N, C-alpha and C positions, 0 to 999 in steps of 0.2 A: 758959538756956532753962528754962522752967517745966515742971513735971511734966505739965501738961495738953498743952503743945506737944509734948513728947517722946512722950506717948501717941498723939497724933494722927499724928505722923510714923511711928511703928512700926505704928499701925493702918492707915495708908494702904499701907504696904509689904505687910502681911499681907493686906489686902483685894485688892490686885493679885495676890499670889501664890496665895491660895486661890481667887480667881476663875479663875486659870489652871489650878490643880490641881483640875479638876472631873472628873466621871465620864468625860467625853470624853477627858481627859488619861490616865486609867487605861486605858480601852478602847483608845485609839489606840496607846499604848505596847505593850500586850500583843499587839495584832493585828500591828503592824509588826515587833516583835521576833520573833514566830513566823514572819513571812514573810521577813525579811532576816537574822535571826540577829545576830551581832556587828557586822555592817556597819551596823545601824541606829544604832550609836554615832556614825557620821558625820553622820547627819541630826540627831541630838541636839546635836552640836557646832555645826552650822550654826544650829540653833534658838537656842542660847544666845548666839551672836555676834549674830544678828539681833535677839534680844530686847534685848540691851544697847544696840545702836545705836538701836533704835526707842524704847525706854523713856526713855533718857537725853535724847534729842532732844525728845520730846513733853513730858515732865515739865518740862524747863527752860523751854520756850516757854510752856506753860500757866501755871506758877507765876510766872515772871518777869513776864508780862503781866497776870496776874490775870483772864484771860478763859478761858472754856470753849472746847473744840475747835471747835464749830460756829460760834461767834462769830468766832474767828480765821479759819476757812475762808471765812466770808462776807466778811471784810475782804480776803482774798486775791483772791477772785473772787465777785462777787454771785451768790447762788443755790447756791454750792458748799456752804455750811454747811447749807442745807436738805437737799440731796442726801445729805450726810454723816450728818445726823441720821436721815433715813429709813433709810439703809443700816445704821447702827449699831442703831437700834431694831428693824429687821427681823431683822438678824443676831443681836442680843441675844435676841429672842424665840425664834428657832430654837435658839440655844444653850440657852436656859432650858427649852425642851421636853426637850432632852437631859438637863439638870440634874435636872428633876423626874423623868424616867424613871430616872436613876441613883439618886435618893433612894428611889424605889420598889423598885428592885433591892436596895439596901442593907438596907432593913427586911425585905424578903422573906428575905434570908439570915439576919438576926439573929433574926427572930421567926416566920418561916414564913407571914407574911400575904401576901395577894395584892399584887403590885407596884402595881396601880392604887390599892388602898386605902392602901398605903404612900406613894404619891405624894401623895394627898390629905392625909394626916397631915403629911407633910413640908412641903407648901405652907402648911398652917395654922401650923406652927412658924415658917417663914420670914416669914409675915405678922406673927406675933406680935412679932418683933424690931423691926419698924417702928412698933408700936403703943405701945411703952414710952415713958416721959417723955423720956429722953435717948437717942433712937434711934441717933444717930451714935456715941456712946460704947459703947452696947451692941453695935453692929455691929463696932466695933474689937475689943472684948474677945472676942466670939464668934469672929471670924476668927483671932485670935492663939491662943486655946486649942485650937481644932480643927486649926489649921495645925500646931502643934507635935505634937499627937497623931498626925496623919497621917504626918508624917515619921518619928516614932519607931517606929510600927508597921511602916511600909514598910522601914525600916532593918533591923529584926529579921528580916523575911522575906527580905531580900536576903542577909543573913549565913547563914541556915540553908539557902538555896538553893545555896550554894557555887558561884557562877558562875565561868567561866573569865576571870578579870580580865585576865590578860595578853593573851588573844585579843581581848577587848573593847577594850583600849587600842590594840592594833595596828590593828584594823579601823576604829577611830574616825578614824584618819588615813590608812589605806590600805584603803578598803572594797572588797569583792569584788562588791558589787551596789549599784545606785542606783535609787531609785524617786521620781520627781517628786511623785507623790501623797503619799508619806510625808513628804517635806520640806514641801510646802505645807500639809499637814494638821496636822503637829505645830507648825509655826510659827504657823499660824492658830489652833490650839488654845492656844498659849502666849502669843501677843502680838497676835493678830488681833482684829478687831471691837471690842467694848466694853472688852475686857481692857486694851488699851493705855492707855485713858483713865481706868480705875477709880481708880487711886491719885492721879493728878493732880487729878481732879475732887473726890476726897475731901479733899485738902489745901486746895483752894479753899473747899470747904464749911466747913472748920474754921478758915478765916481766914488761911491761909498763902499770901501772894502778895507780889509785888514783887521787884526784883532782889536785895534782901538775903536773901530766902527761898530763892533758887536753890541755894546750897550744901547746905542741909538737905534740899531736895527731891532733890538728886542722891544724897545718902547714903541717903535713904529708898528711892529707886528701885533702888539697888544691893542693898540688903537684900532687897527684894522679888524681884529677879531671882535672888539667891543662894538664897533659900528654894525657889523654883520649880525651880531647877537641881538642888539636892540631891535633891528629890523625884523629879524625872525620872530622874536617874542611878540612885538606889537601886531605883526601880521597874524600870528597864531591866535592871539587873544581876539582880534577882530573877527576872524573866521569862526572861532569857538562861540562868540556871542551870537553870530548869525545862525549857526547850526543848532545851538542850544535853544534858540527861540522858535525852532521848528521849520525854518526855511530850508528848502532843498536846493543844492547848488546845481547850476547848469553844467552838465558834463562837457558841453562844447566850449565853455570858457569859465571854469570854476572860480578863479579869483575875481572876475568881473562881477559875478553874482554876489560875492561877499560884499564888495563895495556898494553895489546897488541896494542890497537888502538892508545894509547898515545906514546908508545916508541918502537913499533915493537917487534921483537923476544927477544931483550934484556929486554924490558918491561915485556914480558910474563914470562921470567925467574925470573925477580924481583918479579913478582906476586907469583911465587912458593915459593920464600924465605919468603915473607911477610905472605902468607897464612899459611905456615908451622909454622913460628915463632908465629903467632897469635894463632894458634890452640894449639900448644904444651904448651905454657905458660898458656892458658886457661884450658887445661886438668889438669895441676898442681894446678892452683888456685881453680878450681871447686872441685877437689878431696879433697884438704886440708880443704876447708871451709865447704863443705857438711858434711864431717866426724866430723868436730869440733862441729856440732850440735847433735851428737849422744851420749848424756849423758856422762858417765864416760869415754867411749871410746874416745870421742873427747877432754876431758879435760886432760887426762893422756897421757904422752908421751910413748915412748918405742915401743916394738914389737906389742902390740895389736892394737895401732892406725895405725902403718905402715901396718899391715895386713888388717885393714879396708880400708885404702886408696888404697892398691893394689886391693882388691876385688872390690872397686868402679870403678876403671879404667878398670878392666877386664870386669865387667858387662856392662859398657858403650860400650866397643868395641864389645862385643857379640851382643848387641842390634843393633848396626849399621850394623854389618855383616848380621843380619837376616832381618832388615827392609829396609836398603838402602834409596833412595830418599834424598840425602844429602841436595840439595838446599831447598826443601820444609821444611825439618827439621830445617835448619839454620834460615829461616824466621819465622817459627812457634814458636820456643822456646823463642824468644824474647817476643812475645805476652804472652806466658804462664808465664814467669817469671815476667812480668809486673803486673800480678795479685797478686803476692806475696808481692810486695812493700807496698801496703796500710796496710797490716796486721802487718808487721814488723815495719814499721815507726810509725803506730798508737800506737803500744805497747810502743815504746820508748817515744813518746810524752806524753802518759798518765803517764808513770813512772816518767818522768821529773817533774811532778807536785806533786809527793809524796816523803816522806822521806824513805830511806836515799838518794835517787837519786837526789832530788832537791838540796840538799847541795853539793853532790859529783860532780854534773855536771850541774850547773845552766845554763839554756838556755836564751839568750837574747830574748826579746819580738819579735823582727823582725824575728828571726830564728824559734821561735815557730809558729808564724803566717804563715811563709813560709812553714814549715813542714806540718801544718794542710791543707793548700791549696793543696800541692802536694798529700797528702794522699787522700783527697776527690776527686780531679781531676782524679787521677789514678784509684781509685775505680770505678768512673763513666765510664771512658773510657774503663776500663777493662771489665766491665759488658756489655757495648755496643758492644765491639769487640767480646766477647764470644758469644753473641747472634746473631751477624750478619756476620762479616767478616771471622772469623776463619772457620765456617762450609763451606763457599764458597771456602776457600783456600784448604781445605782438599779434596774437590771433584776432 
């Protein structure tokens, strides 16, 4: 394997992971840990298992066939690819509004500037990534460096917070409380919407496709899931340590209060670093992946795709400036994107039973069964949440 190929595989893994580790990821974890305590570990365990089943299934079918998700969905059922593209683009836009909001919050913590000004500055940096000569390589390196930074800082906070690890382990398998909104939101925030397709589409963009590329794609997917899982666990433990010690989280900025309560003013500054890094990498991942669903614009490189990505980031920023309410947005978009997962995953599962996809990317029976279970469970939870919890959240 060449160094360039290895870089692309690692870059795809980190693109997926850092897309999942966005500001919504931080906010949702803090909010639901405060609400459920150690029992939130059960929701995290489910999200990891769902993440594995969904990512491995989708990456194998995408890379094995050499086609993007909407192209495969159209082959399964004419028109389904268009519907999936619209859903992913709309969900990606909603997610990116939250990402831009999170970037503004991060710079507010670091430098005291208005979150709206911080959002505009961050959007400009995100756009700059796609204007360099080798945007794909720049995106890969950007995601890797900031991904490692986020995990390292969050790990420090988790250690100093001194969480009740034994209680967390127990309640992860024997929870005292369950919340369907928590499950669908964190699964949606980790593997829903555009996130599921980010790494696979990046590998296709880098020229990795065909049956011979499936094993490497599988390893790349496992790395991405692993990075996202480590971040989720250490953030959960940090929040649990703070909540268990009796601290109340600030509803205006829950994850910031976790970092501050755990490590004082230094911890608060660390939060600014993590929030901004999580947000800006997710802005990049969301824009790249959402535009990759837009027909020829997404498949072809060059100026037209760059223009589409820039327009996507600008639109997200304008919506945030007009709407505001960043914490509500960050929690809600995870639930919205969770509703997209059953459609995309279901299409990949059906395609895997038909030629040429069955030959190009054969799925083990255990993976097929796991994928079906995830799709059905998320469809049921998504509909339940849509009918009950989300309207209450919006009030």
